[in-house]
C-alpha positions in Angstrom: -17.8 3.4 91.3 -14.0 3.7 91.0 -11.6 0.9 91.5 -10.1 2.2 94.7 -13.6 2.4 96.4 -14.5 -1.1 95.2 -11.2 -2.5 96.5 -11.7 -0.7 99.9 -15.3 -2.1 100.2 -14.3 -5.6 99.5 -11.4 -5.5 101.9 -13.9 -4.3 104.5 -16.2 -7.3 103.9 -18.8 -5.3 101.9 -19.2 -7.3 98.6 -21.8 -6.2 96.1 -24.0 -8.8 94.3 -22.7 -7.9 90.9 -19.8 -6.1 89.3 -19.3 -5.0 85.7 -15.8 -4.7 84.5 -15.1 -3.1 81.1 -12.6 -1.0 79.2 -9.3 -1.4 77.2 -7.1 -2.6 80.0 -7.9 -6.3 80.2 -4.9 -7.1 82.4 -6.1 -5.0 85.3 -9.6 -6.4 84.9 -8.1 -9.9 85.5 -6.1 -8.5 88.4 -9.4 -7.3 90.0 -11.0 -10.8 89.5 -7.9 -12.4 91.2 -8.2 -9.9 94.1 -11.9 -10.6 94.5 -11.4 -14.3 94.4 -8.6 -14.2 97.0 -10.8 -12.1 99.3 -13.9 -14.3 99.1 -12.6 -17.9 98.7 -9.8 -19.8 100.2 -7.5 -22.2 98.2 -9.7 -25.2 98.7 -12.9 -23.4 97.8 -11.7 -22.0 94.5 -12.2 -25.1 92.4 -15.9 -25.4 93.3 -16.6 -21.8 94.1 -15.9 -20.3 90.7 -18.3 -20.9 87.8 -17.6 -19.5 84.3 -20.0 -18.5 81.5 -19.8 -16.8 78.1 -22.9 -15.0 76.8 -21.8 -15.9 73.3 -22.5 -19.6 74.2 -24.8 -19.6 77.2 -28.1 -17.7 77.9 -27.9 -15.2 80.7 -30.9 -16.8 82.4 -28.8 -19.9 83.0 -26.1 -17.8 84.8 -28.9 -16.2 86.9 -30.1 -19.7 87.9 -26.6 -20.6 89.0 -26.4 -17.4 91.1 -29.7 -18.4 92.8 -28.4 -21.8 93.7 -26.6 -22.2 97.0 -22.9 -23.0 96.8 -21.6 -26.5 97.6 -18.5 -27.0 99.8 -17.8 -23.3 99.7 -18.9 -20.3 101.7 -19.6 -18.2 98.6 -19.9 -18.6 94.8 -18.4 -16.3 92.2 -20.1 -16.4 88.7 -17.7 -15.0 86.0 -19.5 -14.0 82.9 -17.5 -13.2 79.8 -19.7 -10.9 77.6 -19.5 -9.1 74.3 -23.1 -8.8 73.4 -25.4 -8.4 76.4 -23.9 -5.1 77.7 -21.4 -4.0 75.1 -22.1 -1.2 72.6 -22.6 -2.1 69.0 -22.9 -5.8 69.6 -25.9 -8.1 69.0 -26.3 -11.7 70.2 -27.6 -14.6 68.2 -29.0 -16.2 71.4 -32.3 -15.3 72.9 -31.1 -13.7 76.2 -33.6 -12.6 78.8 -32.0 -9.6 80.5 -35.2 -9.1 82.5 -34.4 -12.3 84.3 -31.2 -10.7 85.7 -33.1 -7.5 86.5 -35.6 -9.4 88.6 -32.7 -11.2 90.3 -31.0 -7.9 91.2 -34.1 -6.9 93.2 -33.4 -9.6 95.7 -29.9 -11.2 95.0 -28.6 -14.2 96.7 -26.2 -13.2 99.6 -23.8 -16.1 98.9 -23.3 -15.3 95.1 -21.4 -12.6 93.3 -21.8 -12.1 89.6 -18.8 -10.5 87.7 -19.3 -9.4 84.1 -16.0 -9.3 82.1 -17.2 -7.1 79.2 -14.8 -7.4 76.2 -15.5 -3.9 74.9 -14.3 -0.3 75.5 -17.7 1.0 76.4 -21.2 -0.2 77.4 -24.5 0.4 75.6 -26.1 2.9 78.0 -29.4 2.8 76.0 -30.1 -0.7 77.3 -32.4 -1.1 80.3 -30.0 -3.6 82.0 -27.0 -1.2 81.7 -29.0 1.7 83.1 -30.0 -0.4 86.1 -26.5 -1.6 86.7 -25.3 2.1 86.5 -27.9 3.0 89.1 -26.6 0.3 91.4 -23.1 1.9 91.0 -21.4 -1.4 90.0 -19.7 -0.4 86.8 -15.9 -0.4 86.9 -14.1 1.1 83.9 -10.5 0.0 83.3 -8.7 2.5 81.1 -5.2 2.1 79.8 -2.7 3.6 82.2 -0.5 6.3 80.8 2.3 8.7 81.8 2.6 9.2 85.6 -0.3 6.8 86.4 1.6 4.0 84.7 4.8 5.0 86.4 3.1 4.9 89.8 1.6 1.6 89.1 5.0 0.1 88.3 6.6 1.6 91.4 3.8 0.3 93.6 4.0 -3.2 92.0 7.7 -3.3 93.0 6.9 -2.0 96.5 4.4 -4.8 97.1 7.2 -7.2 96.5 9.5 -5.4 99.0 11.7 -3.7 96.3 12.3 -0.1 95.3 11.9 0.8 91.6 13.8 3.9 90.6 11.8 6.3 88.4 14.5 6.3 85.7 14.3 2.5 85.5 10.5 2.6 85.3 10.7 5.1 82.5 13.1 2.9 80.6 10.9 -0.2 81.0 7.9 1.9 79.8 9.9 3.0 76.7 10.7 -0.6 75.9 7.3 -2.1 76.6 5.0 0.7 75.6 1.6 0.4 77.3 1.5 -3.4 77.3 0.7 -3.9 81.0 1.2 -7.6 81.0 4.7 -7.3 79.5 5.5 -4.4 81.9 4.4 -6.5 84.9 6.6 -9.4 83.8 9.6 -7.2 83.4 9.1 -5.6 86.8 8.6 -9.0 88.4 11.8 -10.3 86.7 13.8 -7.3 88.0 12.4 -7.7 91.5 13.5 -11.4 91.5 17.0 -10.3 90.3 17.6 -7.7 93.0 16.1 -9.7 95.9 14.3 -8.7 99.0 14.8 -5.1 99.9 16.8 -4.4 96.7 16.7 -1.3 94.5 16.1 -1.5 90.8 18.0 1.3 89.0 18.4 2.2 85.4 21.5 0.0 85.0 19.6 -3.1 86.1 16.7 -2.3 83.8 19.0 -1.6 80.9 20.8 -4.9 81.4 17.9 -7.2 82.0 15.2 -5.8 79.6 15.4 -6.2 75.8 15.4 -2.9 73.8 12.4 -2.4 71.5 12.7 -1.8 67.8 11.6 1.8 68.4 14.4 2.3 71.0 17.0 0.9 68.6 15.8 3.2 65.8 15.9 6.1 68.4 19.6 5.2 69.0 20.2 5.1 65.3 18.7 8.6 64.9 20.8 9.7 67.9 23.9 8.5 66.1 22.9 10.3 63.0 22.3 13.5 65.0 25.8 13.2 66.4 27.3 12.5 62.9 28.4 9.0 64.0 27.8 7.4 60.6 29.7 4.2 61.4 27.6 3.7 64.6 24.4 4.4 62.7 25.3 1.8 60.1 26.2 -0.8 62.8 22.8 -0.3 64.5 21.1 -0.6 61.1 22.8 -3.9 60.5 21.8 -5.2 63.9 18.2 -4.4 63.1 18.5 -6.3 59.8 20.0 -9.3 61.7 16.8 -9.2 63.9 14.8 -9.6 60.7 13.4 -6.1 60.9 12.0 -4.8 57.6 13.8 -1.8 56.1 10.4 -0.2 55.3 9.4 -0.4 58.9 12.8 1.1 59.9 12.2 4.0 57.6 8.7 4.5 59.0 10.1 4.6 62.6 12.9 7.0 61.5 10.3 9.3 60.0 8.3 9.2 63.2 11.4 10.2 65.2 12.1 13.1 62.8 8.5 14.1 62.9 8.4 14.2 66.7 11.6 16.3 66.8 10.1 18.8 64.3 6.9 19.0 66.3 8.8 19.5 69.5 10.9 22.3 68.0 7.8 24.1 66.8 6.0 23.7 70.2 9.1 24.9 72.1 8.9 28.0 70.0 5.6 28.7 71.7 7.2 28.2 75.1 5.5 24.9 75.8 6.8 22.8 78.7 7.8 19.2 78.2 4.5 18.2 80.0 2.4 20.3 77.7 4.3 19.0 74.6 3.8 15.4 75.8 0.1 16.0 76.4 -0.3 17.5 72.9 1.7 14.8 71.1 0.5 11.9 73.3 4.0 11.2 74.5 5.5 10.7 78.0 7.5 13.8 79.2 10.6 11.6 79.5 10.4 10.7 75.8 9.9 14.4 74.9 13.0 15.3 76.9 15.2 12.8 75.0 13.8 13.8 71.7 14.2 17.5 72.5 17.9 17.0 73.2 18.3 15.5 69.7 16.1 18.1 68.1 18.4 20.9 69.3 21.2 19.6 67.0 19.0 20.3 63.9 17.4 23.3 62.3 13.7 22.9 61.8 14.3 23.3 58.0 16.8 20.4 58.1 14.3 18.1 59.9 11.6 19.0 57.3 14.1 18.2 54.4 15.0 14.8 56.0 11.3 14.0 56.5 10.7 14.7 52.8 13.7 12.5 51.8 12.4 9.7 53.9 9.0 9.9 52.3 10.6 9.8 48.9 12.7 6.8 50.0 9.6 5.0 51.2 7.9 5.5 47.9 10.9 4.3 45.9 11.3 1.2 48.1 7.6 0.3 47.9 7.5 0.7 44.1 10.7 -1.3 43.6 12.7 1.6 42.2 15.5 0.9 44.8 16.7 -2.0 46.8 15.3 -1.7 50.3 18.5 -2.5 52.2 20.7 -0.4 50.0 18.2 2.5 50.1 18.4 2.9 53.8 22.2 2.6 53.8 22.5 5.4 51.2 20.2 7.6 53.2 22.4 7.1 56.3 25.5 7.8 54.3 24.1 11.0 52.8 23.0 12.3 56.2 26.5 11.6 57.6 28.1 13.4 54.7 
């Protein structure tokens, strides 16, 4: 079952007796739980209608007994079960769970109960009889990390549900600054929606003003200044990073990453790869590829390789105490500018 089908079913009043949520994206898993809860219970029923268990502390048979019990002061009951051992791959429980008890329950589940497993693992152990049965029932919902255009669409849709319009350029900037942290991204989008007001449009200027640049973005700007031979600007950006308590060794590592990306882009462009193909090969968003490609054109491939080698040498000297870390990066920037 996919998330869209499950959501459509629930909105139509067709609720399954059990759902198994698993995968890397915990934030969207919790969003689904909130959606299900809002659809099945009203505000007054939520306090008594939601029961929580953890298979690390409670036997599964106790949760099944709860599911078999009729709800009090609520039309339905939702049993949330946090699990890392019963269904997850590579995990073993110290408790004596009886999964057959749940298998028997699933033959004739209670109509007023919905069991929701929140599996804290990237994949399920499909060798287990319980997992096989749940798969046959088509109640497994996998939550993968959103990337690229999928993440972009998710952000734009989140703004739309609040009556705002999120510009694609603004969404790309937020994504650059927050990475794939969906919780942080949602907070930034919500903040911008609040700022522009009902019916407002969130452009790149609003996103740039109200979101905090990441360390990676500041290092990207530093590399950009170096590529433009703006040594003074590069040194100013470096000092700002130091004021934010960023480690010179980390800064060097991020600079090396930027040079490595530019070198890889130049090589792939030589094979007539499109930005989308380059992004797919390097695991980068096409927008990031576009920005890096613009900077890469200011360098010969041989020059990028030399600077990468110098950064590796600087990293070694810093870690072995052969050069002061702060001074080492400054000298590197000055030499590049010269």
